[in-house]
C-alpha positions as CSV (number, residue, x, y, z in Angstrom):
1,M,0.0,0.0,0.0
2,A,1.2,3.4,-0.8
3,Q,1.4,5.8,2.1
4,K,0.4,9.4,1.4
5,P,2.9,12.0,2.5
6,T,2.4,13.5,5.9
7,E,2.2,17.2,6.4
8,P,5.1,18.9,8.2
9,T,4.5,19.2,11.9
10,D,4.4,22.8,13.3
11,Y,5.9,22.3,16.8
12,R,5.7,26.0,17.6
13,R,1.9,26.1,17.1
14,Y,1.6,22.9,19.1
15,R,3.6,24.4,21.9
16,R,1.5,27.6,21.9
17,E,-1.7,25.5,22.0
18,T,-0.4,23.4,24.9
19,D,0.7,26.5,26.8
20,R,-2.7,28.0,26.4
21,K,-4.4,24.9,27.6
22,L,-2.1,24.6,30.6
23,L,-2.8,28.2,31.5
24,I,-6.5,27.7,31.4
25,A,-6.2,24.5,33.5
26,V,-4.0,26.3,36.1
27,L,-6.4,29.2,36.4
28,A,-9.4,27.0,36.7
29,L,-7.7,24.8,39.3
30,L,-6.7,27.9,41.3
31,V,-10.1,29.6,41.2
32,V,-12.6,26.8,41.1
33,G,-10.6,24.1,43.0
34,G,-9.2,26.6,45.6
35,G,-12.6,28.2,46.1
36,A,-14.3,24.9,46.5
37,L,-11.7,23.7,49.0
38,I,-11.9,26.8,51.0
39,G,-15.7,26.6,50.9
40,L,-15.7,23.0,52.2
41,I,-13.3,23.7,55.0
42,Y,-14.3,27.2,56.2
43,G,-17.8,27.8,54.8
44,G,-19.5,30.0,52.2
45,W,-18.5,33.4,53.5
46,A,-14.8,32.5,53.6
47,A,-15.1,31.1,50.1
48,A,-16.7,34.3,48.9
49,T,-13.9,36.4,50.5
50,A,-11.2,34.1,49.2
51,L,-12.6,34.2,45.7
52,I,-11.6,37.9,45.5
53,C,-8.0,37.0,46.4
54,L,-8.0,33.9,44.1
55,L,-9.2,36.0,41.2
56,A,-6.5,38.6,41.9
57,G,-3.9,35.9,41.8
58,A,-5.3,34.5,38.6
59,G,-5.2,38.0,37.1
60,V,-1.5,38.3,38.0
61,I,-0.7,34.9,36.4
62,L,-2.7,36.0,33.3
63,V,-0.9,39.3,33.0
64,L,2.5,37.7,33.4
65,W,1.6,35.1,30.7
66,L,0.4,37.8,28.3
67,L,3.6,39.8,28.9
68,L,5.8,36.9,28.2
69,S,3.8,36.0,25.1
70,L,4.1,39.5,23.7
71,L,7.9,39.5,24.4
72,E,8.2,36.2,22.6
73,R,6.3,37.5,19.5
74,W,8.4,40.7,19.5
75,I,11.6,38.8,19.6
76,N,10.5,36.4,16.9
77,E,9.5,39.3,14.6
78,S,12.9,41.0,15.0
79,E,14.7,37.8,13.9
């Protein structure tokens, strides 16, 4: 049987997609998992209060990821 030629693999695109999926998973685990755990241990009011802090932490992670992504694009454009 003749094999049809395979398309070249774009490892950079695959890495960007994987990084994006990992970022979403980390943020979801931080906010949802952390909020649920605090809610189970300390109750609803503590979870509501902690949610503010968890969202702020998720925002910091997101801003750092965006900054590093922009720097990576800027460096790749200059090459």
